[in-house]
N, C-alpha and C positions, 0 to 999 in steps of 0.2 A: 504494500500500500504506500502511496506517495502523497505528500501534502503540498498544497499550492496556496498562495496568498495573492489576492488582487484587490487593491484598495483596502476597504474595511471589511471585505467579505472573505472569510477563511473557509475552505472546504478541502475535502480529500478525494483522491481518485483511486479506484481499484485497478491494479494492473493484473492482467491475465496472460500467462505465457504458455506456449505449447512446444512440444518437441516433434519434429517431423518423423513420421513412420516411413522409414526408408525401405521400400519393398524389394530393393535390389541388394540389400545387405541386412536381412532380417536377423540373422544369428547374432551378429555383433551389436547391432543398433537397437534390437528389441528383445529377442528371446533371452539372451544372456543377462539382460537387465532384470527381467522378471523371474528367471530361473538361474540364479548365480552359479549353481553347481555345474552348469554347462561349460563354464570357463575351464573346468578341469578335465573335461572329456577329451578335448583335442580334436580327434577325427570325427567331428560331427558335420553333417551336410544336410541341405534341404532336400527332402523327398519330393515336395511340390515346389515348382519353380517360383510361384507367386503365392502369397498368403490370401486367404479369403477374409475380407473385412466387411462386416455387415452392420449397418446402423439399425438399431431396434426401434420399432414403432413406440410412441409414447403410450405407457401403460395406464395412464390416468384418464380423467375425463377431458373432453375438448376444452371445457371452460378453464380447467386448471393447467392446460398445456402451456409451458413456457414460451415466450414470444420468439426466442431464438432457436427453438428446437427444430432440427433439420436432419433427417436420417442420412443425407448425403455428405454431412460435415464430418468426414473421417480421415482427413489428411494429417492431423496432428493430435498427439496425445496430450491432454491437459497436464501441465507440469507444475504450475504454481498459480496461486490466486483462486478466487471464487467467482463463479458466474451467477449473475443475478437473474432470477426467473423472469423479470420484466425487461431485461436488456436485449436489444436487437443484435448486438455484436459482443462476443463472437457467436456465429452459428455453432451449435453443438448438438451432441446426442449421446446416448448410451450405446456402446458398440461392442461387438465381439470380433476378436482377431484369432483366426485359426490357421494352422499350417502343420504339415507332417514333416518331421525331421528324422534323420536316419544315422545310424552308426554302423561300422563294418562288423561282419560276423566275428572277427578276431578281437573285438573290443573286450576289455576286462568284464568279468561277470557282474561286478557291482553296477556297471552302466547298462548291461543287457537287461537287468531287472526293470529298468525304466522304459525300455523299448520292447514291447511285448509282441509285436507283429513281425512276421518274416516276409521279406521281399527281395527284390534285386534292384540295384541302382547302377545304371550303365553296365549291366551284365554281371555285376558282382553281388553275391549274396549279402544281405544286410538285415538289420533289425530296425523297424521304424515305429514311430508313435505320433499321434496327432496331439498337439498342444494347443491350448486356447486360453485367452485372457479376456475377461469382460472389464471394460474401463470406459472413461469419459473421453470422447474425442471432440475436436473442433476443426473449423475450416481455415484457421490462420495461426501464425506463430505468435501473434501479439494483438492484444486489444486492451482498451481501458475505458472506464466510464466514471464520471463524478458521482459520488454517493451522497451529495448534499441533500438531494430530494428524498432519500430513503427515509429519513427520520421524521418527515411530516406526511408520510404516506404517498408522496408523489412518485411517479415513475422515474427511474434514473434515465438521464439522457446519455447517449453514447458519446464518448469523447473522441479526440483526434487519434489518428494512427501515430505510430512512433515517428518522431521527427517533426511533427506539427506542433504549433504553439497552442497549449491548452487554454481555453477561455472558460471562465466561470459561468454556470448556467443560472437561470432564475431560481430563487429559493429563499429560505429564511436567512437573514443576515446574522448568523450565529456569532460572528466576531463582535458586532455592535451590541448584541444582546448581552454577551458575556461582559463586555466593557461596562455597560450601564449597570448591570447587577453588581459587579465588583465595586464600582465607584459608590453605589448606594449603600454599601456595607462598610465604607471607610469612615466610621465615626471618629477615628483617631488617626488622622493622616500625619500627625506630628508626634515625635517623642523627644525627650531630653530631660534636663534637670535644672532646678533653680536653687541657688544658695543665697541666704541673707542672714543678717544678724537679727535675732529675735529680741525686740524691745517691747516693753509694756504688755498689752493684751496679746501680742503675737506669740508670747512665750507659753501661753496656756490654751491657745486655740486648737480645736480638733481639726486636723487637716485631712485625715483619711475619709474617703467617700465624697470628697469635694472635687470640683473641676477647676481648671486654671486657664486663664488667657493672659497674654502679655501685651503691655502697652509701651509705647515709646521705641519700638523697634520696627521690624518688618510688619507692614500693614496687615499681612495675612495672619499674623500671630494674634491679632485682636479678637478673633472669633474662633480660635482653634478648639476652645471648650474641652480641653484634654483632661482625662480622668487621672487623678493623683494615684499612683500605684504604691510608692513607698515613701516613708518619712524617716529621716535620720537626724540626730541632734548631737552636736559636739558639746559636752558639758563644760569643757574648759573655756571655749571661745563663745559659747551660746549661739553657734551657727547652725541653722536648720537647712537641710537639703531635701527638696521635694523632687522626686522623679515622676515623670508622666509619660503617657504614650500607650503603645500596645501592651497588653497583658501577657506576661510570660508564663502564667500558670492560671489555673481555674480558682476563682474565689469561692467562698461559701455560697454566695447567691448563685453563682454559675452552676455549681454542683446541684443545688436544689432545682434549678430550672432544667438542667440536663436530665435528671432523674424523672421529672414530671413529663418531659417530652418523650422519653423512652417508654414510660408506662402507657402513654396514650398510643404510641406506635405499636406496642405489643397488643394492646386491646384492639386496634384497627386490624392488624394482621390476623388475629384470632377470628375476628368477625368475618373477614373475607374468606377464610378457609372453612367456615361453618356451612353445612348444607342448608340451602335456602337463604343464603346471604343476599342482601339487596343488590340489584344490578349496579354496575359501576357508572360513574358520571360520564355523560357524553362529552368527548373532547373534540376540539376543532383540529386536532392532530392525532397521530397514532402514538399512544403512550408506550406501546411495546412494538417498536418499528420492525419491519421486516428487513432482515439482513441478507446479504448474498449467501445463498444456501447450497449451491451446487459446487462441490469440491470433488477432487479425484477420489474415486473408490474403485479398487481393483479386486477382481476375483479370478484366481488361477485354477485351472483344472487340467487333469491328465498329467502324466509324468511325475506326479507327486504321490499318487495312490499306490497301494500295495500291488505288486504285479500279480497277474493271474497265476494260479498254481500250475505246475507241469507234472504230468504223470507218465509212468513208463508205458511204452507202446502207443503213446499219443501221436496222432498223425496231424500235421498242419500243412497248409498250402503256402507257397511263395507267390507273390504277385508283384508286378512292376508298378510304376507310378500311375499307369493308366488303369490298373485293376485287373489286367490280364494275368492268368496263371502261368508262371514260369518254372515251377518245380514243386516238389513236396519233400517233407522231412518226417522222420519218425524219432521219437525219444526212446532210447534204449530202455528196455524193461527187464525185470528179473525173471529168470527161469529156475524152477526148483524141481528136484527129483527126490522123492522120499524125505522131504523136509530139508534137503541140503541145497544150498545155492550153487548153481552151475555157472552163474555169471550174468551179466547184463548184455542183451542182444536186441537188435543187430549192432555190430561194431563197425567202426570206420569213421566216426566223427572227427573232423579235422579243423584246422584254422581256429583252435581254441574253443570250438563249439561242441556241446555234448549231444547235439542233434545230428542224425545221420541222413544224408540225402538218399531218397529212394526213387526208383524209376517211374512208379505209378503216379499219374496226376489225374486219373479218372478210373472209375470202376472199382472192383474189389481189391483189397490189399491182404495178402496171406503171408503168414510166417511159417516157413517149413523148417522143421527141426530134425536132425539126423543123428542116429546112434549106431555104433558097431555091435557085433553079437555079444560083447561084454557089457553092453549098456553104458558105454562111454561116449560122451558127446563128441561128434566129429564135425559138425557144421550147422550153421543157421543161415538161411537166405530169405529174402523178401521177394514175393512174386505176385503177379496179377491173377494167377490160377492156383488152385490147391494142388499140393504134391501128393505123393504116395503115402498111404497110411498103413502102418503095420506096427502096432504097439508092442512095447516090451512085455514079455510073458514071464510068469513065474514058473521056472523049470529047474530040474536038478542038472540037466546037461545043456550045453550050448546048442542053440537051435541051428547054427550054421548060416544064419541070415542076419541082415542088418535091420534095425528098427527105424521107423519114420513116423512123424506126426505133422499135421498141417492145421494151423489155427487161423480162423478168420479174424483179422484185427480191425478193419474199418472198411467203409464203402464211400467212395468219392463220387458225388453226383453234382455236376455243374461246379459251383464253388463252395459246396457244403460237404462237410465230413461227418458221417455217421459212425460213431465209435462203438465197437463190439467188445473190445478187450482193453483194459487199463490197469496199470500198476504192476501186476505179476501174473505168471502162468505156472500152475503146478502140473508137471507131467504125470498123467495117469498111467498106471500099470495094469495090463490085462490080467484078469483072474481075480484080483482083489477088488476091483472097482467095476467089473462088468463093462469095461470101456468098449463101445461099439466100433465096428469097422467103419471106415469112411471118414470124411473130413470132420474135424472137431467142431 
């Protein structure tokens, strides 16, 4: 806020400043400002070339709609100052800024937790997430308006743009009013002291509570009518000194008057707060003036929430920036035989990722598991069709054949994944579980 004085009229101007939303450098100029942890990521890139900036329609009544509200005013983010609801400039609105950002597949795990979607950026696998911020935007980097009219219920007039000479608008001359009130309260515009030798009646006169004026000097002293504040007397020289002027402390009378005023004030406040209190007096001005009420309020979403949980054998699709499917991945899951962990399969995740790329981007996804005649695991593969099924049998002699299993993991239709197995798979043994022949 800045102050301006012109003649006897004093008033103030509200300055409103904004920061340009640079759509060509969103990571450095915008996202890192709202999500400071992004500065530590390093290899972060835009998944969408341009952000989506949307002005929100006014959610109140048309009667209450601010004069400067405009859903197309999205070029600058409100940085400092407050926008008055009756001000025409700047144009402003509540807006949402959205954009998808990505990190490489090899990024550290702590950053991958914030980017939950899989995709490809320029042919390279990546993780991406959509970030959004709700905030107040405006149509210009700078605006100002005088707020002299706010206090008497008048609409604020818009002031000059930066570099122009501000001119005071019509309004109540607060400077003159303040001066008049101040001067009317100056009953003691003079202070000082008088010393004299007390003779005759002057030795016994009561001076406290009296006023004094001076003759034979400055003509203005003849009517100062100043209150005597202290009286001192030198007993050796019989010199009396009277000091007069502004009071440096509260006298007994002042304390009594102050307590009386406070008691009435408390009584008035209590009455106003009582249910059914009388209506307030009608004023020619607003006793509770409307102040600039629109300040910056920011709401951030995504990127800050707890990442979605990941499960073994979970299948997910990779998409490019246009939404086209470019690949699929599977999270390795646990295989158990007779309660013993055989390992997590499929294997082959690289580039620091625990997810394994699979060839199926549509149709059924099967996990084929192979054992030798000693029931030792020999291999696991992922296929679009079920493999041979010949379960492990309980026998005293080796059967002379290998054992095979096939488990349906998921089904991919269009861009949707229907999951049939998650977490872990317990390998069933024929004879004890009546495991049927055919795909599991």
